[in-house]
mmCIF file of the C-alpha atoms, coordinates in Angstrom:
data_MODEL
# 
_entry.id   MODEL 
# 
loop_
_atom_site.group_PDB 
_atom_site.id 
_atom_site.type_symbol 
_atom_site.label_atom_id 
_atom_site.label_alt_id 
_atom_site.label_comp_id 
_atom_site.label_asym_id 
_atom_site.label_entity_id 
_atom_site.label_seq_id 
_atom_site.pdbx_PDB_ins_code 
_atom_site.Cartn_x 
_atom_site.Cartn_y 
_atom_site.Cartn_z 
_atom_site.occupancy 
_atom_site.B_iso_or_equiv 
_atom_site.pdbx_formal_charge 
_atom_site.auth_seq_id 
_atom_site.auth_comp_id 
_atom_site.auth_asym_id 
_atom_site.auth_atom_id 
_atom_site.pdbx_PDB_model_num 
ATOM 1   C CA . GLU A 1 1   ? 15.766  20.764  -16.319 1.00 0.00 ? 1   GLU A CA 1 
ATOM 2   C CA . TRP A 1 2   ? 12.337  20.565  -14.693 1.00 0.00 ? 2   TRP A CA 1 
ATOM 3   C CA . ALA A 1 3   ? 10.685  22.389  -17.617 1.00 0.00 ? 3   ALA A CA 1 
ATOM 4   C CA . ALA A 1 4   ? 12.392  20.033  -20.063 1.00 0.00 ? 4   ALA A CA 1 
ATOM 5   C CA . LEU A 1 5   ? 11.236  17.052  -18.029 1.00 0.00 ? 5   LEU A CA 1 
ATOM 6   C CA . LYS A 1 6   ? 7.630   18.268  -18.113 1.00 0.00 ? 6   LYS A CA 1 
ATOM 7   C CA . GLU A 1 7   ? 7.865   18.788  -21.861 1.00 0.00 ? 7   GLU A CA 1 
ATOM 8   C CA . HIS A 1 8   ? 9.189   15.263  -22.404 1.00 0.00 ? 8   HIS A CA 1 
ATOM 9   C CA . GLU A 1 9   ? 6.435   13.855  -20.202 1.00 0.00 ? 9   GLU A CA 1 
ATOM 10  C CA . GLN A 1 10  ? 3.731   15.698  -22.177 1.00 0.00 ? 10  GLN A CA 1 
ATOM 11  C CA . ARG A 1 11  ? 5.175   14.425  -25.456 1.00 0.00 ? 11  ARG A CA 1 
ATOM 12  C CA . GLY A 1 12  ? 5.424   10.863  -24.144 1.00 0.00 ? 12  GLY A CA 1 
ATOM 13  C CA . ASN A 1 13  ? 9.217   10.739  -24.569 1.00 0.00 ? 13  ASN A CA 1 
ATOM 14  C CA . VAL A 1 14  ? 9.841   7.909   -22.116 1.00 0.00 ? 14  VAL A CA 1 
ATOM 15  C CA . GLU A 1 15  ? 13.444  7.468   -23.267 1.00 0.00 ? 15  GLU A CA 1 
ATOM 16  C CA . MET A 1 16  ? 14.286  11.100  -22.505 1.00 0.00 ? 16  MET A CA 1 
ATOM 17  C CA . VAL A 1 17  ? 12.720  10.900  -19.040 1.00 0.00 ? 17  VAL A CA 1 
ATOM 18  C CA . LEU A 1 18  ? 14.639  7.683   -18.372 1.00 0.00 ? 18  LEU A CA 1 
ATOM 19  C CA . LEU A 1 19  ? 17.826  9.351   -19.607 1.00 0.00 ? 19  LEU A CA 1 
ATOM 20  C CA . ALA A 1 20  ? 17.207  12.304  -17.273 1.00 0.00 ? 20  ALA A CA 1 
ATOM 21  C CA . TYR A 1 21  ? 16.566  9.902   -14.398 1.00 0.00 ? 21  TYR A CA 1 
ATOM 22  C CA . ASP A 1 22  ? 19.907  8.185   -15.021 1.00 0.00 ? 22  ASP A CA 1 
ATOM 23  C CA . ALA A 1 23  ? 21.906  11.350  -15.729 1.00 0.00 ? 23  ALA A CA 1 
ATOM 24  C CA . LEU A 1 24  ? 20.674  14.009  -13.310 1.00 0.00 ? 24  LEU A CA 1 
ATOM 25  C CA . ASP A 1 25  ? 22.419  13.834  -9.970  1.00 0.00 ? 25  ASP A CA 1 
ATOM 26  C CA . SER A 1 26  ? 19.734  15.485  -7.878  1.00 0.00 ? 26  SER A CA 1 
ATOM 27  C CA . GLU A 1 27  ? 17.249  13.903  -5.487  1.00 0.00 ? 27  GLU A CA 1 
ATOM 28  C CA . PHE A 1 28  ? 14.717  16.577  -6.449  1.00 0.00 ? 28  PHE A CA 1 
ATOM 29  C CA . MET A 1 29  ? 14.964  15.766  -10.166 1.00 0.00 ? 29  MET A CA 1 
ATOM 30  C CA . GLU A 1 30  ? 15.149  12.035  -9.544  1.00 0.00 ? 30  GLU A CA 1 
ATOM 31  C CA . ARG A 1 31  ? 11.859  12.215  -7.639  1.00 0.00 ? 31  ARG A CA 1 
ATOM 32  C CA . HIS A 1 32  ? 10.228  14.236  -10.418 1.00 0.00 ? 32  HIS A CA 1 
ATOM 33  C CA . CYS A 1 33  ? 11.510  11.833  -13.072 1.00 0.00 ? 33  CYS A CA 1 
ATOM 34  C CA . LEU A 1 34  ? 10.017  8.912   -11.133 1.00 0.00 ? 34  LEU A CA 1 
ATOM 35  C CA . GLU A 1 35  ? 6.720   10.756  -10.768 1.00 0.00 ? 35  GLU A CA 1 
ATOM 36  C CA . ALA A 1 36  ? 6.693   11.511  -14.508 1.00 0.00 ? 36  ALA A CA 1 
ATOM 37  C CA . LEU A 1 37  ? 7.412   7.874   -15.367 1.00 0.00 ? 37  LEU A CA 1 
ATOM 38  C CA . THR A 1 38  ? 4.656   6.757   -13.014 1.00 0.00 ? 38  THR A CA 1 
ATOM 39  C CA . ARG A 1 39  ? 2.139   9.115   -14.610 1.00 0.00 ? 39  ARG A CA 1 
ATOM 40  C CA . MET A 1 40  ? 3.209   8.046   -18.094 1.00 0.00 ? 40  MET A CA 1 
ATOM 41  C CA . ASN A 1 41  ? 2.614   4.400   -17.119 1.00 0.00 ? 41  ASN A CA 1 
ATOM 42  C CA . ASP A 1 42  ? 4.225   3.213   -20.330 1.00 0.00 ? 42  ASP A CA 1 
ATOM 43  C CA . ASP A 1 43  ? 5.542   -0.341  -20.801 1.00 0.00 ? 43  ASP A CA 1 
ATOM 44  C CA . ARG A 1 44  ? 9.099   0.966   -21.157 1.00 0.00 ? 44  ARG A CA 1 
ATOM 45  C CA . ALA A 1 45  ? 8.703   3.001   -17.963 1.00 0.00 ? 45  ALA A CA 1 
ATOM 46  C CA . PHE A 1 46  ? 7.318   -0.050  -16.183 1.00 0.00 ? 46  PHE A CA 1 
ATOM 47  C CA . ASP A 1 47  ? 10.254  -2.189  -17.327 1.00 0.00 ? 47  ASP A CA 1 
ATOM 48  C CA . GLU A 1 48  ? 12.709  0.350   -15.903 1.00 0.00 ? 48  GLU A CA 1 
ATOM 49  C CA . MET A 1 49  ? 10.846  0.741   -12.609 1.00 0.00 ? 49  MET A CA 1 
ATOM 50  C CA . HIS A 1 50  ? 10.322  -3.011  -12.284 1.00 0.00 ? 50  HIS A CA 1 
ATOM 51  C CA . GLY A 1 51  ? 14.057  -3.446  -12.809 1.00 0.00 ? 51  GLY A CA 1 
ATOM 52  C CA . LEU A 1 52  ? 14.718  -1.010  -9.977  1.00 0.00 ? 52  LEU A CA 1 
ATOM 53  C CA . ALA A 1 53  ? 12.141  -2.770  -7.788  1.00 0.00 ? 53  ALA A CA 1 
ATOM 54  C CA . GLY A 1 54  ? 13.943  -6.035  -8.506  1.00 0.00 ? 54  GLY A CA 1 
ATOM 55  C CA . LYS A 1 55  ? 17.042  -4.453  -6.962  1.00 0.00 ? 55  LYS A CA 1 
ATOM 56  C CA . ARG A 1 56  ? 15.108  -3.520  -3.783  1.00 0.00 ? 56  ARG A CA 1 
ATOM 57  C CA . ASP A 1 57  ? 15.071  0.137   -4.789  1.00 0.00 ? 57  ASP A CA 1 
ATOM 58  C CA . ARG A 1 58  ? 12.269  1.812   -2.797  1.00 0.00 ? 58  ARG A CA 1 
ATOM 59  C CA . ALA A 1 59  ? 11.611  4.443   -5.471  1.00 0.00 ? 59  ALA A CA 1 
ATOM 60  C CA . GLY A 1 60  ? 11.120  1.683   -8.042  1.00 0.00 ? 60  GLY A CA 1 
ATOM 61  C CA . ILE A 1 61  ? 8.838   -0.206  -5.655  1.00 0.00 ? 61  ILE A CA 1 
ATOM 62  C CA . GLU A 1 62  ? 6.746   2.909   -5.069  1.00 0.00 ? 62  GLU A CA 1 
ATOM 63  C CA . ALA A 1 63  ? 6.548   3.569   -8.811  1.00 0.00 ? 63  ALA A CA 1 
ATOM 64  C CA . VAL A 1 64  ? 5.262   0.088   -9.727  1.00 0.00 ? 64  VAL A CA 1 
ATOM 65  C CA . GLY A 1 65  ? 2.724   0.417   -6.916  1.00 0.00 ? 65  GLY A CA 1 
ATOM 66  C CA . LYS A 1 66  ? 1.449   3.723   -8.262  1.00 0.00 ? 66  LYS A CA 1 
ATOM 67  C CA . MET A 1 67  ? 1.318   2.162   -11.733 1.00 0.00 ? 67  MET A CA 1 
ATOM 68  C CA . ALA A 1 68  ? -0.895  -0.576  -10.210 1.00 0.00 ? 68  ALA A CA 1 
ATOM 69  C CA . ALA A 1 69  ? 1.348   -3.022  -12.070 1.00 0.00 ? 69  ALA A CA 1 
ATOM 70  C CA . GLU A 1 70  ? 0.134   -6.553  -11.351 1.00 0.00 ? 70  GLU A CA 1 
ATOM 71  C CA . GLU A 1 71  ? 3.194   -7.864  -13.205 1.00 0.00 ? 71  GLU A CA 1 
ATOM 72  C CA . ALA A 1 72  ? 5.299   -6.685  -10.254 1.00 0.00 ? 72  ALA A CA 1 
ATOM 73  C CA . VAL A 1 73  ? 3.388   -8.575  -7.544  1.00 0.00 ? 73  VAL A CA 1 
ATOM 74  C CA . GLU A 1 74  ? 5.577   -11.683 -7.632  1.00 0.00 ? 74  GLU A CA 1 
ATOM 75  C CA . THR A 1 75  ? 8.705   -9.552  -7.191  1.00 0.00 ? 75  THR A CA 1 
ATOM 76  C CA . LEU A 1 76  ? 7.181   -7.532  -4.352  1.00 0.00 ? 76  LEU A CA 1 
ATOM 77  C CA . VAL A 1 77  ? 5.769   -10.490 -2.428  1.00 0.00 ? 77  VAL A CA 1 
ATOM 78  C CA . GLU A 1 78  ? 9.357   -11.733 -2.039  1.00 0.00 ? 78  GLU A CA 1 
ATOM 79  C CA . TYR A 1 79  ? 10.119  -8.621  0.063   1.00 0.00 ? 79  TYR A CA 1 
ATOM 80  C CA . VAL A 1 80  ? 7.219   -9.033  2.501   1.00 0.00 ? 80  VAL A CA 1 
ATOM 81  C CA . GLU A 1 81  ? 9.390   -11.233 4.738   1.00 0.00 ? 81  GLU A CA 1 
ATOM 82  C CA . GLU A 1 82  ? 12.331  -8.784  4.829   1.00 0.00 ? 82  GLU A CA 1 
ATOM 83  C CA . ASP A 1 83  ? 12.091  -8.192  8.582   1.00 0.00 ? 83  ASP A CA 1 
ATOM 84  C CA . SER A 1 84  ? 15.637  -6.826  8.706   1.00 0.00 ? 84  SER A CA 1 
ATOM 85  C CA . ASP A 1 85  ? 14.582  -3.864  6.510   1.00 0.00 ? 85  ASP A CA 1 
ATOM 86  C CA . PRO A 1 86  ? 11.326  -2.302  7.801   1.00 0.00 ? 86  PRO A CA 1 
ATOM 87  C CA . GLN A 1 87  ? 11.584  0.622   5.344   1.00 0.00 ? 87  GLN A CA 1 
ATOM 88  C CA . LEU A 1 88  ? 11.644  -1.828  2.437   1.00 0.00 ? 88  LEU A CA 1 
ATOM 89  C CA . GLN A 1 89  ? 8.664   -3.632  3.956   1.00 0.00 ? 89  GLN A CA 1 
ATOM 90  C CA . LYS A 1 90  ? 6.672   -0.411  4.326   1.00 0.00 ? 90  LYS A CA 1 
ATOM 91  C CA . ALA A 1 91  ? 7.269   0.584   0.702   1.00 0.00 ? 91  ALA A CA 1 
ATOM 92  C CA . THR A 1 92  ? 6.436   -2.948  -0.426  1.00 0.00 ? 92  THR A CA 1 
ATOM 93  C CA . PHE A 1 93  ? 3.233   -3.174  1.619   1.00 0.00 ? 93  PHE A CA 1 
ATOM 94  C CA . ARG A 1 94  ? 2.042   0.177   0.294   1.00 0.00 ? 94  ARG A CA 1 
ATOM 95  C CA . ALA A 1 95  ? 2.821   -0.820  -3.301  1.00 0.00 ? 95  ALA A CA 1 
ATOM 96  C CA . LEU A 1 96  ? 1.029   -4.156  -2.928  1.00 0.00 ? 96  LEU A CA 1 
ATOM 97  C CA . GLY A 1 97  ? -1.996  -2.356  -1.509  1.00 0.00 ? 97  GLY A CA 1 
ATOM 98  C CA . GLU A 1 98  ? -2.039  0.090   -4.411  1.00 0.00 ? 98  GLU A CA 1 
ATOM 99  C CA . ILE A 1 99  ? -1.753  -2.740  -6.925  1.00 0.00 ? 99  ILE A CA 1 
ATOM 100 C CA . GLY A 1 100 ? -4.616  -4.523  -5.169  1.00 0.00 ? 100 GLY A CA 1 
ATOM 101 C CA . SER A 1 101 ? -3.657  -8.095  -6.009  1.00 0.00 ? 101 SER A CA 1 
ATOM 102 C CA . GLU A 1 102 ? -5.283  -10.709 -3.791  1.00 0.00 ? 102 GLU A CA 1 
ATOM 103 C CA . GLU A 1 103 ? -2.157  -12.832 -4.296  1.00 0.00 ? 103 GLU A CA 1 
ATOM 104 C CA . ALA A 1 104 ? -0.549  -10.690 -1.582  1.00 0.00 ? 104 ALA A CA 1 
ATOM 105 C CA . THR A 1 105 ? -3.335  -11.212 0.997   1.00 0.00 ? 105 THR A CA 1 
ATOM 106 C CA . GLY A 1 106 ? -1.823  -14.234 2.760   1.00 0.00 ? 106 GLY A CA 1 
ATOM 107 C CA . PRO A 1 107 ? 1.731   -12.901 3.100   1.00 0.00 ? 107 PRO A CA 1 
ATOM 108 C CA . LEU A 1 108 ? 0.465   -9.502  4.290   1.00 0.00 ? 108 LEU A CA 1 
ATOM 109 C CA . ALA A 1 109 ? -1.976  -11.069 6.769   1.00 0.00 ? 109 ALA A CA 1 
ATOM 110 C CA . ASN A 1 110 ? 0.952   -12.976 8.288   1.00 0.00 ? 110 ASN A CA 1 
ATOM 111 C CA . LYS A 1 111 ? 2.649   -9.623  8.976   1.00 0.00 ? 111 LYS A CA 1 
ATOM 112 C CA . LEU A 1 112 ? -0.258  -8.445  11.139  1.00 0.00 ? 112 LEU A CA 1 
ATOM 113 C CA . VAL A 1 113 ? 1.496   -10.214 14.012  1.00 0.00 ? 113 VAL A CA 1 
ATOM 114 C CA . ALA A 1 114 ? 5.048   -9.090  13.161  1.00 0.00 ? 114 ALA A CA 1 
ATOM 115 C CA . ASP A 1 115 ? 7.274   -8.195  16.096  1.00 0.00 ? 115 ASP A CA 1 
ATOM 116 C CA . ASN A 1 116 ? 7.901   -4.726  14.687  1.00 0.00 ? 116 ASN A CA 1 
ATOM 117 C CA . ASP A 1 117 ? 4.903   -2.600  15.664  1.00 0.00 ? 117 ASP A CA 1 
ATOM 118 C CA . GLN A 1 118 ? 5.873   -0.037  13.020  1.00 0.00 ? 118 GLN A CA 1 
ATOM 119 C CA . VAL A 1 119 ? 5.280   -2.645  10.293  1.00 0.00 ? 119 VAL A CA 1 
ATOM 120 C CA . ARG A 1 120 ? 1.920   -4.040  11.458  1.00 0.00 ? 120 ARG A CA 1 
ATOM 121 C CA . PRO A 1 121 ? -0.181  -0.953  10.597  1.00 0.00 ? 121 PRO A CA 1 
ATOM 122 C CA . TYR A 1 122 ? 1.257   -0.898  7.071   1.00 0.00 ? 122 TYR A CA 1 
ATOM 123 C CA . ALA A 1 123 ? 0.250   -4.526  6.615   1.00 0.00 ? 123 ALA A CA 1 
ATOM 124 C CA . ALA A 1 124 ? -3.269  -3.716  7.829   1.00 0.00 ? 124 ALA A CA 1 
ATOM 125 C CA . ARG A 1 125 ? -3.630  -0.718  5.527   1.00 0.00 ? 125 ARG A CA 1 
ATOM 126 C CA . ALA A 1 126 ? -2.379  -2.703  2.539   1.00 0.00 ? 126 ALA A CA 1 
ATOM 127 C CA . LEU A 1 127 ? -4.986  -5.377  3.254   1.00 0.00 ? 127 LEU A CA 1 
ATOM 128 C CA . GLY A 1 128 ? -7.666  -2.697  3.390   1.00 0.00 ? 128 GLY A CA 1 
ATOM 129 C CA . LEU A 1 129 ? -6.604  -1.359  0.005   1.00 0.00 ? 129 LEU A CA 1 
ATOM 130 C CA . ILE A 1 130 ? -6.631  -4.856  -1.501  1.00 0.00 ? 130 ILE A CA 1 
ATOM 131 C CA . GLY A 1 131 ? -10.124 -5.482  -0.137  1.00 0.00 ? 131 GLY A CA 1 
ATOM 132 C CA . ASP A 1 132 ? -9.921  -9.288  -0.023  1.00 0.00 ? 132 ASP A CA 1 
ATOM 133 C CA . THR A 1 133 ? -12.568 -10.616 2.390   1.00 0.00 ? 133 THR A CA 1 
ATOM 134 C CA . ARG A 1 134 ? -10.158 -13.353 3.546   1.00 0.00 ? 134 ARG A CA 1 
ATOM 135 C CA . ALA A 1 135 ? -8.436  -10.600 5.542   1.00 0.00 ? 135 ALA A CA 1 
ATOM 136 C CA . VAL A 1 136 ? -11.520 -9.815  7.656   1.00 0.00 ? 136 VAL A CA 1 
ATOM 137 C CA . GLU A 1 137 ? -10.852 -12.395 10.366  1.00 0.00 ? 137 GLU A CA 1 
ATOM 138 C CA . PRO A 1 138 ? -7.129  -11.629 10.883  1.00 0.00 ? 138 PRO A CA 1 
ATOM 139 C CA . LEU A 1 139 ? -7.873  -7.891  10.869  1.00 0.00 ? 139 LEU A CA 1 
ATOM 140 C CA . ALA A 1 140 ? -10.684 -8.373  13.411  1.00 0.00 ? 140 ALA A CA 1 
ATOM 141 C CA . ASP A 1 141 ? -8.279  -10.348 15.616  1.00 0.00 ? 141 ASP A CA 1 
ATOM 142 C CA . VAL A 1 142 ? -5.730  -7.516  15.466  1.00 0.00 ? 142 VAL A CA 1 
ATOM 143 C CA . LEU A 1 143 ? -8.418  -4.962  16.283  1.00 0.00 ? 143 LEU A CA 1 
ATOM 144 C CA . ALA A 1 144 ? -9.409  -6.974  19.345  1.00 0.00 ? 144 ALA A CA 1 
ATOM 145 C CA . ASP A 1 145 ? -5.999  -8.063  20.577  1.00 0.00 ? 145 ASP A CA 1 
ATOM 146 C CA . ASP A 1 146 ? -3.100  -5.853  19.459  1.00 0.00 ? 146 ASP A CA 1 
ATOM 147 C CA . GLU A 1 147 ? -1.475  -3.862  22.254  1.00 0.00 ? 147 GLU A CA 1 
ATOM 148 C CA . ARG A 1 148 ? -0.857  -0.782  20.058  1.00 0.00 ? 148 ARG A CA 1 
ATOM 149 C CA . ASP A 1 149 ? -3.777  1.551   19.368  1.00 0.00 ? 149 ASP A CA 1 
ATOM 150 C CA . GLU A 1 150 ? -2.175  2.730   16.131  1.00 0.00 ? 150 GLU A CA 1 
ATOM 151 C CA . VAL A 1 151 ? -2.170  -0.846  14.827  1.00 0.00 ? 151 VAL A CA 1 
ATOM 152 C CA . ARG A 1 152 ? -5.740  -1.423  16.009  1.00 0.00 ? 152 ARG A CA 1 
ATOM 153 C CA . ALA A 1 153 ? -6.894  1.785   14.294  1.00 0.00 ? 153 ALA A CA 1 
ATOM 154 C CA . ALA A 1 154 ? -5.222  0.690   11.057  1.00 0.00 ? 154 ALA A CA 1 
ATOM 155 C CA . ALA A 1 155 ? -7.058  -2.646  11.307  1.00 0.00 ? 155 ALA A CA 1 
ATOM 156 C CA . ALA A 1 156 ? -10.379 -0.847  11.863  1.00 0.00 ? 156 ALA A CA 1 
ATOM 157 C CA . TRP A 1 157 ? -9.666  1.408   8.855   1.00 0.00 ? 157 TRP A CA 1 
ATOM 158 C CA . ALA A 1 158 ? -8.849  -1.657  6.750   1.00 0.00 ? 158 ALA A CA 1 
ATOM 159 C CA . LEU A 1 159 ? -12.068 -3.394  7.761   1.00 0.00 ? 159 LEU A CA 1 
ATOM 160 C CA . ARG A 1 160 ? -13.984 -0.288  6.767   1.00 0.00 ? 160 ARG A CA 1 
ATOM 161 C CA . GLN A 1 161 ? -12.236 -0.260  3.384   1.00 0.00 ? 161 GLN A CA 1 
ATOM 162 C CA . ILE A 1 162 ? -13.155 -3.912  2.768   1.00 0.00 ? 162 ILE A CA 1 
ATOM 163 C CA . GLY A 1 163 ? -16.687 -2.741  3.421   1.00 0.00 ? 163 GLY A CA 1 
ATOM 164 C CA . THR A 1 164 ? -18.692 -5.963  3.597   1.00 0.00 ? 164 THR A CA 1 
ATOM 165 C CA . ARG A 1 165 ? -21.293 -6.259  6.364   1.00 0.00 ? 165 ARG A CA 1 
ATOM 166 C CA . ARG A 1 166 ? -19.064 -8.726  8.228   1.00 0.00 ? 166 ARG A CA 1 
ATOM 167 C CA . ALA A 1 167 ? -16.050 -6.407  8.017   1.00 0.00 ? 167 ALA A CA 1 
ATOM 168 C CA . LEU A 1 168 ? -18.049 -3.362  9.098   1.00 0.00 ? 168 LEU A CA 1 
ATOM 169 C CA . ASP A 1 169 ? -19.655 -5.273  11.985  1.00 0.00 ? 169 ASP A CA 1 
ATOM 170 C CA . ALA A 1 170 ? -16.203 -6.294  13.214  1.00 0.00 ? 170 ALA A CA 1 
ATOM 171 C CA . ALA A 1 171 ? -15.054 -2.662  13.221  1.00 0.00 ? 171 ALA A CA 1 
ATOM 172 C CA . ALA A 1 172 ? -18.315 -1.226  14.578  1.00 0.00 ? 172 ALA A CA 1 
ATOM 173 C CA . ASP A 1 173 ? -18.029 -3.366  17.726  1.00 0.00 ? 173 ASP A CA 1 
ATOM 174 C CA . PHE A 1 174 ? -15.377 -0.905  18.936  1.00 0.00 ? 174 PHE A CA 1 
ATOM 175 C CA . ALA A 1 175 ? -17.474 2.279   18.753  1.00 0.00 ? 175 ALA A CA 1 
ATOM 176 C CA . ASP A 1 176 ? -16.881 2.866   22.494  1.00 0.00 ? 176 ASP A CA 1 
ATOM 177 C CA . ASP A 1 177 ? -13.185 2.026   22.451  1.00 0.00 ? 177 ASP A CA 1 
ATOM 178 C CA . ARG A 1 178 ? -10.671 3.608   24.844  1.00 0.00 ? 178 ARG A CA 1 
ATOM 179 C CA . SER A 1 179 ? -8.678  4.906   21.868  1.00 0.00 ? 179 SER A CA 1 
ATOM 180 C CA . TYR A 1 180 ? -10.048 7.881   19.962  1.00 0.00 ? 180 TYR A CA 1 
ATOM 181 C CA . LEU A 1 181 ? -8.436  6.628   16.725  1.00 0.00 ? 181 LEU A CA 1 
ATOM 182 C CA . VAL A 1 182 ? -10.120 3.233   16.993  1.00 0.00 ? 182 VAL A CA 1 
ATOM 183 C CA . GLU A 1 183 ? -13.417 4.753   18.113  1.00 0.00 ? 183 GLU A CA 1 
ATOM 184 C CA . HIS A 1 184 ? -13.398 7.161   15.147  1.00 0.00 ? 184 HIS A CA 1 
ATOM 185 C CA . GLU A 1 185 ? -12.945 4.337   12.622  1.00 0.00 ? 185 GLU A CA 1 
ATOM 186 C CA . ALA A 1 186 ? -15.533 2.199   14.417  1.00 0.00 ? 186 ALA A CA 1 
ATOM 187 C CA . ARG A 1 187 ? -18.124 4.988   14.307  1.00 0.00 ? 187 ARG A CA 1 
ATOM 188 C CA . ARG A 1 188 ? -17.479 5.459   10.591  1.00 0.00 ? 188 ARG A CA 1 
ATOM 189 C CA . ALA A 1 189 ? -18.054 1.711   10.167  1.00 0.00 ? 189 ALA A CA 1 
ATOM 190 C CA . THR A 1 190 ? -21.308 2.019   12.118  1.00 0.00 ? 190 THR A CA 1 
ATOM 191 C CA . ASP A 1 191 ? -22.431 4.835   9.811   1.00 0.00 ? 191 ASP A CA 1 
ATOM 192 C CA . ALA A 1 192 ? -21.551 2.726   6.772   1.00 0.00 ? 192 ALA A CA 1 
ATOM 193 C CA . LEU A 1 193 ? -23.702 -0.136  8.076   1.00 0.00 ? 193 LEU A CA 1 
ATOM 194 C CA . SER A 1 194 ? -26.789 2.009   7.545   1.00 0.00 ? 194 SER A CA 1 
ATOM 195 C CA . VAL A 1 195 ? -26.270 1.495   3.796   1.00 0.00 ? 195 VAL A CA 1 
ATOM 196 C CA . GLU A 1 196 ? -27.221 -1.870  2.321   1.00 0.00 ? 196 GLU A CA 1 
ATOM 197 C CA . ARG A 1 197 ? -24.071 -4.012  2.044   1.00 0.00 ? 197 ARG A CA 1 
ATOM 198 C CA . PRO A 1 198 ? -23.117 -7.457  0.788   1.00 0.00 ? 198 PRO A CA 1 
ATOM 199 C CA . ALA A 1 199 ? -22.452 -9.972  3.542   1.00 0.00 ? 199 ALA A CA 1 
# 
């Protein structure tokens, strides 16, 4: 089955991969079918994965993220507020970060102060992947004020990914932080400041 799947992927037979995805009752093969569809990044594959994402299917959400499918942003932004399902939020945040649409910046920035401290770092990382400079101030606030070092480190990483002088300065201020994770990201930001950057 796996060999046949690879063959269909190489030949661009989206229909056969979709058929295998629907027919094979194995998590292993389902995952490989999704990976094949993601790599193929064909309109028909996107339509199928977007349909799954529209049903809150995490595999579909991950696939449209890996496809960097801007057409899926509107669907995904609806799930940002799903506080009752942190796993759905995590998959959604990651997908939005991979897509990189600035349309998601505001909703994700609002999640930097979510009650669930397992969700906040995913919001920060997604903002770093998007790279929108509007996220610098909320990320800097999280870095300064959040009680969880894991969240603060994610904010520092995100600021470093945004990479403007202002973002790097905000992260570099914590080069002597109590947390090794935060300090490590802050020192990397300090090193990056030695290269000429836009403000």
